[in-house]
ROGUNU-737854 format. One record per atom (N, C-alpha, C): chain; x, y, z. Coordinates in Angstrom, 3 decimals. Example, Ala and Ser with C-alpha at 12.3 -4.5 7.8 and 13.67 -1.06 7.14 Angstrom:
BEGIN
R/unit/c1/c2/c3
R/A/13.190/-5.690/7.800
R/A/12.300/-4.500/7.800
R/A/13.200/-3.300/7.800
R/A/12.850/-2.250/7.080
R/A/13.670/-1.060/7.140
R/A/12.900/0.030/7.870
REM end
This chain:
BEGIN
R/unit/c1/c2/c3
R/A/-200.053/-11.108/34.399
R/A/-198.603/-11.956/33.884
R/A/-197.463/-10.967/33.710
R/A/-197.959/-10.116/33.102
R/A/-197.031/-8.814/33.020
R/A/-196.331/-8.329/34.521
R/A/-197.303/-8.024/35.293
R/A/-196.774/-7.753/36.613
R/A/-195.834/-8.550/37.006
R/A/-196.162/-9.962/36.704
R/A/-195.395/-11.591/37.702
R/A/-193.874/-11.096/36.979
R/A/-193.692/-11.069/35.388
R/A/-192.688/-11.034/34.739
R/A/-191.851/-9.908/34.964
R/A/-192.176/-8.762/35.553
R/A/-191.402/-7.878/36.125
R/A/-191.013/-7.539/38.072
R/A/-191.732/-8.627/38.641
R/A/-191.227/-8.564/39.701
R/A/-190.481/-9.547/39.904
R/A/-189.502/-8.902/41.168
R/A/-188.440/-9.494/41.169
R/A/-187.327/-9.120/42.262
R/A/-186.631/-9.945/42.545
R/A/-185.313/-9.784/43.173
R/A/-184.539/-8.137/43.139
R/A/-184.563/-8.072/41.777
R/A/-183.658/-6.436/41.676
R/A/-184.816/-5.531/40.904
R/A/-185.864/-5.499/40.862
R/A/-186.681/-4.929/40.121
R/A/-187.452/-4.135/41.003
R/A/-187.496/-2.793/40.693
R/A/-188.799/-1.704/41.482
R/A/-189.896/-2.099/41.840
R/A/-190.794/-3.371/41.161
R/A/-192.125/-3.356/41.012
R/A/-192.760/-2.736/40.297
R/A/-192.297/-1.797/39.400
R/A/-193.200/-0.361/38.719
R/A/-192.763/-1.075/37.023
R/A/-193.960/-0.093/36.370
R/A/-193.440/-1.194/35.012
R/A/-192.313/-0.058/34.166
R/A/-191.489/-0.851/33.302
R/A/-190.498/0.280/32.551
R/A/-191.494/0.633/31.901
R/A/-191.368/2.247/31.690
R/A/-192.002/2.775/30.482
R/A/-190.782/3.869/29.840
R/A/-191.725/4.897/28.819
R/A/-190.516/5.741/28.430
R/A/-190.602/6.661/29.714
R/A/-189.374/7.093/29.977
R/A/-189.128/7.996/30.854
R/A/-188.997/9.613/30.171
R/A/-189.601/10.103/30.793
R/A/-189.344/11.759/30.134
R/A/-188.774/12.749/30.667
R/A/-187.606/12.482/31.145
R/A/-186.840/13.645/32.492
R/A/-185.970/14.483/31.352
R/A/-185.913/15.977/31.899
R/A/-185.613/16.949/31.602
R/A/-184.143/16.716/31.539
R/A/-184.112/16.998/29.937
R/A/-181.942/16.773/29.821
R/A/-181.327/17.915/30.143
R/A/-180.278/18.033/30.893
R/A/-179.451/19.260/31.282
R/A/-178.792/19.670/30.054
R/A/-177.639/20.819/30.134
R/A/-177.217/21.230/29.222
R/A/-176.076/20.258/29.006
R/A/-175.265/19.934/27.815
R/A/-174.159/18.922/27.773
R/A/-172.767/19.785/28.195
R/A/-171.791/19.122/29.549
R/A/-171.195/20.269/30.148
R/A/-169.745/20.744/28.757
R/A/-169.274/21.633/29.188
R/A/-168.075/22.224/28.221
R/A/-167.516/21.785/27.930
R/A/-167.115/20.612/28.980
R/A/-165.714/19.826/28.460
R/A/-166.104/19.007/27.465
R/A/-167.304/19.005/26.682
R/A/-167.428/18.128/25.420
R/A/-167.045/19.208/24.363
R/A/-166.873/20.283/24.483
R/A/-166.835/21.286/23.565
R/A/-165.274/21.979/23.639
R/A/-164.157/21.391/24.729
R/A/-163.091/22.491/24.696
R/A/-162.468/22.521/23.860
R/A/-161.777/21.341/22.901
R/A/-160.780/21.367/22.185
R/A/-161.191/22.266/20.729
R/A/-160.301/22.494/20.450
R/A/-160.315/22.766/18.496
R/A/-160.450/21.710/17.644
R/A/-161.289/20.672/17.829
R/A/-161.289/19.664/17.127
R/A/-161.200/19.716/15.436
R/A/-162.408/20.819/15.322
R/A/-163.221/20.872/14.546
R/A/-162.642/22.468/13.173
R/A/-163.557/22.263/12.107
R/A/-163.067/23.661/11.259
R/A/-163.780/24.399/12.319
R/A/-163.513/26.196/12.204
R/A/-164.238/26.689/12.132
R/A/-165.678/26.829/11.440
R/A/-166.900/26.674/12.357
R/A/-168.440/26.426/11.994
R/A/-168.910/28.044/12.197
R/A/-168.784/28.950/11.802
R/A/-169.383/30.383/12.269
R/A/-170.782/30.355/11.799
R/A/-171.865/31.313/12.504
R/A/-173.058/31.482/11.450
R/A/-173.417/31.963/10.232
R/A/-174.093/31.512/9.639
R/A/-174.074/31.564/8.199
R/A/-175.549/32.198/7.313
R/A/-176.027/32.243/6.514
R/A/-176.833/32.167/5.744
R/A/-177.293/30.917/6.073
R/A/-176.204/29.583/5.666
R/A/-176.549/28.426/5.643
R/A/-176.776/27.702/6.799
R/A/-175.960/28.196/7.929
R/A/-176.212/27.304/9.439
R/A/-177.022/28.237/10.176
R/A/-178.262/28.520/9.767
R/A/-179.382/29.182/10.477
R/A/-179.739/28.454/12.283
R/A/-180.461/29.525/12.927
R/A/-181.215/28.206/13.640
R/A/-180.328/28.615/15.196
R/A/-178.970/29.558/15.264
R/A/-178.663/29.327/15.934
R/A/-179.107/30.187/16.936
R/A/-178.168/29.571/18.466
R/A/-178.965/30.163/20.182
R/A/-178.352/31.714/19.847
R/A/-178.717/32.450/20.449
R/A/-178.142/33.788/20.729
R/A/-176.834/33.216/22.192
R/A/-175.641/33.090/21.795
R/A/-175.449/34.110/22.713
R/A/-175.133/34.351/24.011
R/A/-174.539/33.661/25.246
R/A/-175.063/34.051/26.591
R/A/-174.665/35.795/27.067
R/A/-173.278/35.529/26.363
R/A/-172.822/36.870/26.792
R/A/-173.253/38.168/25.658
R/A/-173.646/39.000/25.878
R/A/-174.334/40.022/25.339
R/A/-173.577/41.608/24.942
R/A/-172.724/41.772/26.896
R/A/-172.438/43.020/26.781
R/A/-170.797/42.507/27.075
R/A/-170.285/43.365/26.503
R/A/-168.729/42.800/26.373
R/A/-167.737/43.933/27.114
R/A/-168.198/45.070/27.021
R/A/-167.737/46.170/27.899
R/A/-168.240/46.628/29.116
R/A/-167.903/46.475/30.533
R/A/-168.731/46.737/31.747
R/A/-168.062/47.972/32.255
R/A/-168.363/48.518/33.797
R/A/-167.814/49.564/34.381
R/A/-167.784/50.987/33.473
R/A/-166.924/51.860/33.907
R/A/-167.275/53.431/33.064
R/A/-166.221/53.318/31.717
R/A/-166.354/52.854/30.781
R/A/-165.885/52.332/29.481
R/A/-165.797/53.704/28.249
R/A/-166.311/55.040/29.137
R/A/-166.095/55.856/28.437
R/A/-165.455/57.280/29.143
R/A/-164.673/56.671/29.925
R/A/-163.800/57.222/30.781
R/A/-162.354/57.762/29.875
R/A/-161.800/58.432/29.680
R/A/-160.383/59.111/28.923
R/A/-159.438/57.969/29.579
R/A/-158.714/57.735/28.904
R/A/-157.493/56.638/28.958
R/A/-156.629/57.350/30.298
R/A/-156.699/58.441/30.506
R/A/-156.113/59.753/31.637
R/A/-156.498/58.891/32.788
R/A/-157.589/58.514/32.620
R/A/-158.200/58.604/33.840
R/A/-157.728/57.011/34.616
R/A/-157.511/56.075/33.996
R/A/-157.240/54.714/34.064
R/A/-155.934/54.304/33.681
R/A/-154.605/54.436/34.433
R/A/-153.117/54.245/33.558
R/A/-153.005/52.800/33.923
R/A/-153.460/52.013/34.798
R/A/-153.177/50.676/35.355
R/A/-153.990/49.975/34.324
R/A/-153.517/48.746/33.609
R/A/-154.165/47.586/33.321
R/A/-153.600/46.335/33.273
R/A/-154.663/45.213/33.828
R/A/-154.130/44.151/34.084
R/A/-154.851/42.949/32.746
R/A/-154.341/42.004/32.489
R/A/-154.949/41.349/31.474
R/A/-155.108/39.947/32.009
R/A/-156.096/39.141/31.802
R/A/-155.993/37.511/32.341
R/A/-155.950/37.369/30.604
R/A/-154.048/35.832/30.108
R/A/-154.196/35.523/29.519
R/A/-154.243/34.473/28.712
R/A/-154.758/33.330/28.101
R/A/-155.398/31.922/27.413
R/A/-153.804/31.367/27.626
R/A/-153.351/30.341/28.100
R/A/-152.579/29.355/28.049
R/A/-152.282/28.067/27.353
R/A/-153.968/28.586/26.571
R/A/-153.987/26.960/26.087
R/A/-154.909/27.565/24.590
R/A/-154.450/26.687/23.611
R/A/-155.638/26.260/22.599
R/A/-156.719/25.475/22.311
R/A/-157.794/26.537/22.737
R/A/-159.182/26.015/22.901
R/A/-160.393/26.714/22.659
R/A/-161.527/26.152/23.299
R/A/-162.733/27.031/22.837
R/A/-163.305/26.813/24.236
R/A/-163.822/28.265/24.565
R/A/-164.310/28.713/25.420
R/A/-166.358/28.651/25.121
R/A/-167.164/28.700/25.849
R/A/-168.354/28.811/25.849
R/A/-168.639/30.148/26.079
R/A/-169.838/30.556/25.153
R/A/-170.282/32.225/25.546
R/A/-171.376/32.007/27.422
R/A/-171.417/30.869/27.457
R/A/-171.666/30.776/28.991
R/A/-170.536/30.631/30.099
R/A/-169.386/30.370/29.269
R/A/-168.394/30.812/30.614
R/A/-167.655/32.269/30.648
R/A/-167.747/33.141/29.126
R/A/-167.413/34.332/28.970
R/A/-168.311/35.170/29.954
R/A/-169.339/34.441/30.054
R/A/-170.803/35.817/30.686
R/A/-170.472/35.417/31.918
R/A/-170.111/34.131/32.434
R/A/-169.804/34.251/33.938
R/A/-168.463/34.465/34.387
R/A/-167.240/34.461/33.527
R/A/-166.353/35.671/33.826
R/A/-166.600/36.719/34.280
R/A/-167.289/37.309/33.069
R/A/-167.366/38.716/33.369
R/A/-168.328/39.382/34.477
R/A/-169.332/38.645/34.555
R/A/-169.971/38.968/36.419
R/A/-169.136/38.669/37.303
R/A/-168.194/37.210/37.454
R/A/-167.435/37.461/38.670
R/A/-166.474/38.427/38.748
R/A/-165.857/38.885/37.741
R/A/-165.047/40.263/37.944
R/A/-165.775/41.243/38.011
R/A/-167.006/41.890/37.502
R/A/-167.654/43.015/37.521
R/A/-168.169/42.764/38.910
R/A/-168.717/41.765/40.072
R/A/-169.063/41.517/41.012
R/A/-167.717/42.343/42.106
R/A/-166.371/41.674/42.034
R/A/-165.686/41.565/42.728
R/A/-165.226/43.272/42.754
R/A/-164.957/43.668/41.961
R/A/-164.577/45.108/41.163
R/A/-165.384/46.351/41.657
R/A/-166.639/45.779/41.627
R/A/-168.075/46.985/42.188
R/A/-168.066/46.839/43.699
R/A/-167.414/45.486/44.410
R/A/-167.898/45.657/45.361
R/A/-166.242/46.255/46.478
R/A/-165.645/46.283/45.826
R/A/-163.947/46.614/46.642
R/A/-163.177/47.644/45.717
R/A/-163.342/48.165/44.479
R/A/-162.836/49.049/43.548
R/A/-163.925/50.359/43.555
R/A/-165.299/49.681/43.582
R/A/-166.158/51.022/43.637
R/A/-166.133/51.201/41.918
R/A/-167.466/51.924/41.587
R/A/-168.377/51.027/40.157
R/A/-167.806/52.384/39.589
R/A/-166.870/53.462/39.880
R/A/-166.784/54.512/39.022
R/A/-165.018/54.240/38.248
R/A/-164.331/53.008/38.884
R/A/-163.041/52.740/38.678
R/A/-162.348/52.257/38.194
R/A/-163.455/51.395/37.284
R/A/-162.679/50.554/36.327
R/A/-163.392/50.549/35.193
R/A/-162.900/49.683/34.400
R/A/-163.520/49.445/32.664
R/A/-162.949/48.037/32.181
R/A/-163.743/47.171/32.117
R/A/-163.751/45.337/31.801
R/A/-164.218/45.293/30.469
R/A/-163.351/44.688/29.533
R/A/-163.620/44.571/28.578
R/A/-163.268/43.022/28.071
R/A/-164.131/42.154/27.470
R/A/-164.347/40.928/27.404
R/A/-163.363/40.626/25.850
R/A/-163.093/40.269/25.470
R/A/-161.819/40.375/24.139
R/A/-162.299/39.181/23.230
R/A/-162.290/37.761/23.551
R/A/-162.827/36.838/22.567
R/A/-164.830/36.808/22.412
R/A/-164.586/37.028/20.878
R/A/-166.167/36.944/20.846
R/A/-166.861/35.576/20.890
R/A/-167.429/35.220/21.141
R/A/-168.167/33.462/20.524
R/A/-168.872/33.319/18.896
R/A/-167.703/33.271/17.764
R/A/-168.958/32.901/16.989
R/A/-168.527/31.953/16.587
R/A/-168.170/30.519/17.351
R/A/-168.038/29.466/16.880
R/A/-169.214/29.028/17.355
R/A/-169.887/28.206/16.013
R/A/-170.809/27.415/16.625
R/A/-170.762/25.854/17.091
R/A/-171.302/25.498/18.203
R/A/-171.385/24.016/18.266
R/A/-172.650/22.943/18.293
R/A/-171.856/22.081/18.220
R/A/-173.761/21.022/17.187
R/A/-173.808/20.242/18.572
R/A/-174.894/20.050/18.451
R/A/-175.184/18.229/19.295
R/A/-176.556/17.596/18.215
R/A/-176.064/15.964/18.582
R/A/-176.629/15.280/17.727
R/A/-177.400/14.733/19.012
R/A/-178.808/15.068/18.747
R/A/-179.353/14.793/19.952
R/A/-179.977/13.137/20.093
R/A/-180.304/11.847/20.839
R/A/-180.882/11.042/20.605
R/A/-181.280/10.866/21.919
R/A/-182.428/10.052/21.605
R/A/-183.601/9.604/22.684
R/A/-182.572/8.338/23.833
R/A/-182.516/9.136/25.196
R/A/-182.377/7.736/25.741
R/A/-182.591/7.348/27.416
R/A/-184.833/7.384/26.866
R/A/-185.070/6.654/27.574
R/A/-185.347/5.442/27.062
R/A/-186.381/4.527/28.133
R/A/-186.693/3.376/27.420
R/A/-187.311/3.419/26.684
R/A/-186.609/1.993/25.517
R/A/-187.602/1.963/24.263
R/A/-187.080/3.037/23.164
R/A/-185.612/3.562/23.015
R/A/-185.708/4.503/22.199
R/A/-184.775/3.702/21.188
R/A/-184.389/2.500/21.508
R/A/-183.266/2.111/20.244
R/A/-184.088/1.432/19.244
R/A/-186.039/1.968/19.175
R/A/-186.099/1.773/18.174
R/A/-187.058/3.186/17.391
R/A/-186.523/4.371/18.125
R/A/-186.686/5.392/17.333
R/A/-185.708/5.909/17.374
R/A/-184.306/5.802/17.649
R/A/-183.115/6.467/17.233
R/A/-182.194/6.147/16.411
R/A/-181.810/6.834/15.502
R/A/-181.187/6.164/14.035
R/A/-179.871/6.319/14.319
R/A/-179.489/5.747/15.390
R/A/-177.993/5.910/15.789
R/A/-176.677/7.018/15.133
R/A/-176.567/6.089/14.333
R/A/-175.119/7.275/13.854
R/A/-175.350/7.377/12.222
R/A/-176.532/7.123/12.081
R/A/-177.094/7.908/10.664
R/A/-177.307/8.965/10.282
R/A/-176.795/10.211/9.487
R/A/-177.302/11.406/10.007
R/A/-176.748/12.248/10.744
R/A/-175.498/12.060/11.504
R/A/-175.386/12.194/12.806
R/A/-174.713/13.997/12.462
R/A/-174.850/14.569/11.424
R/A/-174.274/15.934/11.580
R/A/-175.490/17.024/12.758
R/A/-175.272/17.347/13.553
R/A/-175.754/17.534/14.710
R/A/-176.696/19.075/14.463
R/A/-177.144/19.351/15.188
R/A/-178.386/20.782/15.567
R/A/-177.360/21.582/16.211
R/A/-177.701/22.976/15.590
R/A/-176.717/24.084/16.776
R/A/-177.662/24.108/18.301
R/A/-176.250/24.418/18.712
R/A/-176.452/23.728/20.478
R/A/-176.390/25.465/20.753
R/A/-175.171/25.812/20.693
R/A/-174.816/27.551/21.484
R/A/-173.693/27.572/20.888
R/A/-172.754/28.578/21.703
R/A/-171.674/29.121/20.559
R/A/-170.179/29.265/21.571
R/A/-169.135/29.191/20.957
R/A/-167.705/29.207/21.642
R/A/-166.896/30.135/20.771
R/A/-166.524/30.879/21.774
R/A/-165.195/31.537/21.154
R/A/-163.676/30.326/21.141
R/A/-163.223/30.676/19.524
R/A/-161.840/29.627/19.439
R/A/-160.455/30.451/20.440
R/A/-159.734/29.919/21.290
R/A/-158.430/31.103/21.366
R/A/-157.477/30.067/21.294
R/A/-156.691/31.338/21.842
R/A/-154.785/30.588/21.127
R/A/-154.345/30.792/22.307
R/A/-153.192/30.315/22.497
R/A/-152.340/30.366/23.440
R/A/-151.774/31.711/23.560
R/A/-151.592/32.554/24.435
R/A/-151.382/34.366/24.532
R/A/-152.189/34.995/24.144
R/A/-153.136/34.458/24.464
R/A/-154.918/35.557/23.709
R/A/-155.289/36.068/24.789
R/A/-154.890/37.139/25.025
R/A/-156.233/38.186/25.755
R/A/-157.210/37.606/26.101
R/A/-157.782/37.488/27.410
R/A/-159.402/36.741/27.441
R/A/-160.030/38.439/27.834
R/A/-159.611/38.956/29.099
R/A/-160.378/39.935/29.711
R/A/-159.461/40.902/29.797
R/A/-159.684/42.392/29.991
R/A/-158.971/43.366/30.324
R/A/-159.382/44.534/31.326
R/A/-159.054/44.929/32.133
R/A/-159.400/45.836/32.899
R/A/-158.183/46.860/33.653
R/A/-159.154/48.196/33.057
R/A/-157.961/49.065/32.888
R/A/-158.466/50.003/34.408
R/A/-157.685/50.468/35.184
R/A/-158.254/50.797/36.472
R/A/-157.141/52.032/36.681
R/A/-156.898/52.370/38.181
R/A/-156.440/53.285/38.688
R/A/-154.875/52.569/39.555
R/A/-154.034/53.283/39.254
R/A/-152.753/52.670/40.122
R/A/-152.637/51.920/41.138
R/A/-153.425/52.965/42.172
R/A/-154.059/52.516/43.321
R/A/-154.866/51.123/43.271
R/A/-155.590/50.723/42.655
R/A/-156.774/49.936/42.574
R/A/-155.938/48.117/41.499
R/A/-155.052/48.157/41.457
R/A/-154.326/47.549/40.399
R/A/-154.240/46.382/40.957
R/A/-154.179/46.136/42.027
R/A/-154.042/44.452/42.868
R/A/-155.391/44.248/42.927
R/A/-156.636/45.258/42.946
R/A/-157.880/44.264/42.993
R/A/-158.212/43.634/41.982
R/A/-157.715/44.665/41.033
R/A/-157.748/43.947/39.267
R/A/-157.231/42.479/39.061
R/A/-156.196/42.519/40.015
R/A/-155.118/40.862/40.013
R/A/-156.439/40.048/40.726
R/A/-156.635/40.174/41.855
R/A/-157.519/39.751/42.772
R/A/-158.656/38.954/41.414
R/A/-159.357/40.251/40.666
R/A/-161.043/39.817/40.319
R/A/-160.319/38.762/38.914
R/A/-159.393/38.585/38.114
R/A/-159.040/37.988/37.271
R/A/-158.772/36.613/37.706
R/A/-157.866/37.064/39.131
R/A/-157.596/35.465/39.417
R/A/-158.678/34.704/40.016
R/A/-160.102/35.677/40.371
R/A/-161.377/34.808/40.450
R/A/-161.550/34.168/38.950
R/A/-161.885/34.832/37.726
R/A/-162.586/34.918/36.904
R/A/-161.950/32.954/36.583
R/A/-160.669/32.594/37.116
R/A/-159.961/31.950/36.333
R/A/-160.486/30.995/36.613
R/A/-161.358/30.507/37.750
R/A/-162.346/29.540/37.752
R/A/-163.649/29.252/36.902
R/A/-163.780/30.331/36.478
R/A/-164.771/29.984/35.057
R/A/-164.507/29.590/33.563
R/A/-163.198/29.204/34.014
R/A/-162.341/28.850/32.436
R/A/-161.859/27.397/32.708
R/A/-162.067/26.893/31.673
R/A/-161.110/25.486/31.918
R/A/-159.609/25.931/31.266
R/A/-159.060/25.130/31.372
R/A/-157.090/25.045/31.501
R/A/-156.503/25.860/32.220
R/A/-155.849/25.979/31.340
R/A/-154.835/27.533/32.610
R/A/-154.833/28.762/32.154
R/A/-154.657/29.520/32.780
R/A/-154.752/30.734/32.088
R/A/-153.360/31.577/33.426
R/A/-153.550/33.356/32.832
R/A/-152.037/33.907/33.674
R/A/-152.334/35.231/33.718
R/A/-152.349/35.770/34.456
R/A/-152.757/37.348/35.207
R/A/-151.442/37.932/35.281
R/A/-151.451/38.906/33.941
R/A/-150.632/39.713/33.562
R/A/-150.572/41.688/34.006
R/A/-150.010/41.591/34.185
R/A/-150.084/43.210/34.654
R/A/-149.189/43.793/33.976
R/A/-149.883/44.713/32.653
R/A/-149.738/45.360/31.772
R/A/-148.626/46.529/31.873
R/A/-147.476/46.771/31.286
R/A/-146.746/47.900/31.140
R/A/-147.370/48.741/30.150
R/A/-148.455/48.776/29.416
R/A/-148.929/49.488/28.898
R/A/-149.652/50.824/29.728
R/A/-150.256/52.095/29.036
R/A/-150.563/52.875/29.490
R/A/-152.228/52.739/29.200
R/A/-152.973/52.293/30.161
R/A/-154.552/51.789/29.821
R/A/-154.412/50.919/29.023
R/A/-155.294/51.442/27.592
R/A/-155.843/50.462/26.836
R/A/-155.243/50.879/25.189
R/A/-153.892/51.984/25.514
R/A/-152.954/52.366/24.126
R/A/-152.083/51.043/24.520
R/A/-151.463/51.623/22.950
R/A/-150.284/50.597/22.682
R/A/-148.933/51.585/22.791
R/A/-148.883/52.495/23.990
R/A/-147.387/53.184/24.311
R/A/-147.285/52.738/25.762
R/A/-146.111/52.594/26.345
R/A/-145.709/51.787/27.308
R/A/-145.805/53.467/28.033
R/A/-146.237/53.666/29.601
R/A/-146.420/54.972/30.176
R/A/-144.972/55.864/30.007
R/A/-143.817/55.680/29.754
R/A/-142.794/56.602/29.423
R/A/-142.692/57.191/28.369
R/A/-143.128/55.981/27.132
R/A/-143.536/56.830/25.831
R/A/-144.718/57.563/25.731
R/A/-145.727/57.112/26.684
R/A/-146.978/58.042/27.161
R/A/-146.786/58.998/27.261
R/A/-146.044/59.644/28.201
R/A/-145.989/60.843/28.804
R/A/-144.848/61.186/27.698
R/A/-144.197/60.889/27.170
R/A/-142.607/61.645/26.394
R/A/-143.733/62.160/25.097
R/A/-144.715/61.389/24.574
R/A/-145.898/62.199/22.855
R/A/-146.633/62.940/23.932
R/A/-146.996/62.843/25.137
R/A/-148.261/63.508/25.081
R/A/-147.372/65.215/25.951
R/A/-146.007/65.410/26.005
R/A/-145.408/66.419/26.301
R/A/-145.247/67.112/24.816
R/A/-145.298/66.289/23.934
R/A/-144.538/66.796/22.634
R/A/-146.053/67.237/21.684
R/A/-147.248/66.648/22.707
R/A/-148.484/66.894/21.807
R/A/-148.810/66.253/20.554
R/A/-148.329/65.139/20.567
R/A/-148.248/64.254/19.709
R/A/-149.936/63.373/19.692
R/A/-150.370/63.084/20.940
R/A/-151.242/62.193/21.034
R/A/-152.901/63.342/21.355
R/A/-153.707/62.482/20.770
R/A/-155.124/63.182/20.173
R/A/-156.266/61.980/21.109
R/A/-156.642/62.358/22.091
R/A/-157.580/61.742/22.571
R/A/-158.886/60.715/21.158
R/A/-158.823/59.616/21.707
R/A/-159.558/58.635/20.551
R/A/-160.587/57.770/21.782
R/A/-161.621/58.535/22.531
R/A/-162.129/57.543/23.005
R/A/-162.164/57.299/24.781
R/A/-161.484/55.594/24.665
R/A/-160.628/54.905/25.789
R/A/-159.373/54.976/25.075
R/A/-158.668/55.256/24.153
R/A/-157.020/55.425/24.116
R/A/-157.028/56.713/23.228
R/A/-155.851/56.491/22.250
R/A/-155.459/57.804/21.876
R/A/-154.719/57.703/20.987
R/A/-154.856/58.483/19.601
R/A/-154.401/58.476/18.038
R/A/-153.048/59.251/18.306
R/A/-152.166/58.732/17.882
R/A/-150.295/59.345/17.619
R/A/-150.310/59.847/16.202
R/A/-149.759/60.933/16.428
R/A/-149.493/62.106/15.401
R/A/-147.962/61.502/14.945
R/A/-148.096/61.098/13.640
R/A/-147.032/61.369/12.939
R/A/-146.013/62.238/12.841
R/A/-144.664/62.346/12.185
R/A/-144.158/63.808/11.700
R/A/-144.474/64.076/10.424
R/A/-145.212/63.001/10.116
R/A/-145.646/63.745/8.419
R/A/-146.962/64.590/8.520
R/A/-147.703/65.147/7.207
R/A/-149.107/65.414/7.947
R/A/-149.152/66.902/6.948
R/A/-150.193/67.326/6.848
R/A/-149.858/68.646/6.990
R/A/-148.889/69.902/7.839
R/A/-148.634/70.874/7.251
R/A/-147.070/72.135/7.384
R/A/-147.946/72.683/9.251
R/A/-148.558/72.832/9.114
R/A/-149.232/73.421/9.949
R/A/-149.442/73.138/11.898
R/A/-149.634/71.749/11.106
R/A/-149.724/70.801/12.227
R/A/-148.223/70.564/12.850
R/A/-147.398/71.103/12.141
R/A/-145.440/70.877/12.719
R/A/-145.238/71.985/13.474
R/A/-145.138/73.246/12.870
R/A/-144.891/74.513/12.778
R/A/-145.818/75.179/13.441
R/A/-146.827/75.067/13.748
R/A/-147.949/75.517/14.313
R/A/-149.013/76.400/13.109
R/A/-150.051/76.805/13.343
R/A/-151.312/77.322/12.170
R/A/-150.509/78.850/11.876
R/A/-150.101/79.414/12.472
R/A/-149.704/81.320/12.558
R/A/-148.456/81.028/11.531
R/A/-147.781/80.308/11.616
R/A/-146.439/80.395/10.964
R/A/-146.039/79.310/9.651
R/A/-147.531/78.654/9.237
R/A/-147.948/77.873/7.960
R/A/-148.188/78.870/6.879
REM end
């Protein structure tokens, strides 16, 4: 009788039973907006999966700032969340374009936001007969599902420092990275010298005065205060 009841003009002729289909990841549009409070990984929030992005600096990151004076930024234009998968996809896209067009020795890419915010999912069974098993909205606080970075309007997402003649290649690389993110971003060519806080004229002025000290991929600025020998020379002090 069971087979006769299931056969009909709209049935496939097969018995309906629990379907064990492999669920894919939830699309990032579900977690795009900053609707909830920040939920970072703590000793109370355990079992958080590792973020997909593990490397935030790629390229020649130890090259002094003298070598790469030009800087291009990808600036966010929305208040939203960016998943760690999107950050990793954008980093790979920028790196691949810069390696193939500028050369692997002529750039340094820095991904600026860190995906500290934990996103949750309230898993429910969607197979046939799941209504007897699922609890609906009872105990709906979800389990940790991934991580995302909370970004603001005007926040820099990716910075690339390179040589002056390769600046337009970096602009095109960041334009391609925009397709990995939701919302709107803008590509901005910086007036600063490399990753330093000085404009190019100021950098040359302080450098000629001997007031800049190399400090990794940036510089330290020596103020007019400090030990006397630094101001008038060690032999005169």
